[in-house]
C-alpha positions as CSV (number, residue, x, y, z in Angstrom):
1,M,0.0,0.0,0.0
2,N,1.4,3.4,-1.0
3,K,0.3,6.7,0.5
4,A,1.3,10.4,0.1
5,F,1.6,13.0,2.9
6,K,2.5,16.6,3.3
7,I,6.3,16.9,3.6
8,D,6.3,18.3,7.1
9,A,4.0,15.5,8.5
10,V,6.6,12.7,8.1
11,K,9.3,12.2,10.8
12,W,12.0,9.6,11.6
13,Q,13.4,9.5,15.1
14,A,11.3,12.7,15.9
15,K,13.0,14.7,13.1
16,P,11.3,15.7,9.8
17,V,12.5,13.6,6.9
18,M,12.2,16.7,4.9
19,N,15.5,17.9,6.4
20,W,17.3,14.7,5.2
21,F,15.9,15.0,1.7
22,I,16.8,18.7,1.3
23,R,20.4,17.9,2.4
24,D,20.5,15.0,0.0
25,L,19.1,17.0,-2.9
26,F,21.8,19.7,-2.4
27,I,24.7,17.2,-1.9
28,N,23.9,14.4,-4.3
29,H,21.6,16.0,-6.9
30,S,23.0,19.5,-7.3
31,E,24.0,18.8,-10.9
32,E,20.4,18.2,-11.9
33,N,19.5,21.4,-13.7
34,R,16.2,20.6,-15.4
35,E,13.2,22.6,-14.2
36,G,10.1,20.7,-13.3
37,L,9.0,17.9,-11.0
38,H,11.5,15.3,-9.8
39,T,11.1,12.2,-7.7
40,F,13.8,10.9,-5.3
41,P,13.1,7.4,-3.9
42,L,14.8,5.9,-0.9
43,Q,14.4,2.1,-0.2
44,F,15.4,0.7,3.2
45,S,17.2,-2.6,3.5
46,Q,15.1,-3.2,6.6
47,P,11.7,-1.6,7.4
48,H,11.8,1.5,9.5
49,D,9.3,3.0,12.0
50,I,8.2,6.4,10.5
51,E,5.9,8.8,12.4
52,I,3.2,10.5,10.3
53,D,0.9,13.0,12.0
54,G,1.6,11.4,15.4
55,K,1.1,7.7,14.3
56,T,3.9,5.2,13.7
57,Y,4.0,3.1,10.5
58,L,6.5,0.4,9.6
59,V,7.6,1.4,6.1
60,K,9.9,-0.1,3.3
61,G,10.6,3.1,1.5
62,I,10.1,6.9,1.2
63,T,9.9,9.0,-1.9
64,C,10.3,12.7,-2.0
65,N,8.6,14.7,-4.8
66,A,10.2,18.1,-5.4
67,E,10.0,20.9,-7.9
68,R,13.2,22.5,-9.4
69,V,12.7,26.2,-10.3
70,Y,15.1,29.0,-11.3
71,K,14.7,32.5,-10.2
72,R,16.5,35.6,-11.4
73,K,18.8,37.2,-8.9
74,G,20.8,40.3,-10.0
75,N,22.9,39.4,-13.0
76,G,22.3,35.6,-12.9
77,S,19.8,33.0,-11.8
78,I,19.7,30.7,-8.8
79,G,18.3,27.2,-8.8
80,L,15.9,26.3,-6.0
81,V,14.5,22.9,-5.1
82,R,11.1,22.9,-3.3
83,P,10.2,19.5,-1.8
84,F,6.4,19.4,-1.4
85,M,5.3,15.8,-0.8
86,I,6.5,12.6,0.8
87,G,5.2,9.2,-0.3
88,I,5.7,6.1,1.8
89,E,5.6,2.4,1.0
90,V,4.0,0.7,4.0
91,K,5.2,-2.8,4.8
């Protein structure tokens, strides 16, 4: 069963998974320069307990959906990634 949630509703060890995905996007996917929607899946080798809106679920994977946009700043442009939804794969 797969479900989707607002990005700030999903936590692992009481921390928003959004923070992990944002860090991962900047470190491992900074070369991605296409504007538009992107999907970044994460599959666990063992199921993890993930908290969603105060309830705990045992999940096999998490997917982050994000939008890459460019905005003009001065003489150039800056690329921004806006994560907006987390999908989970329930065990």
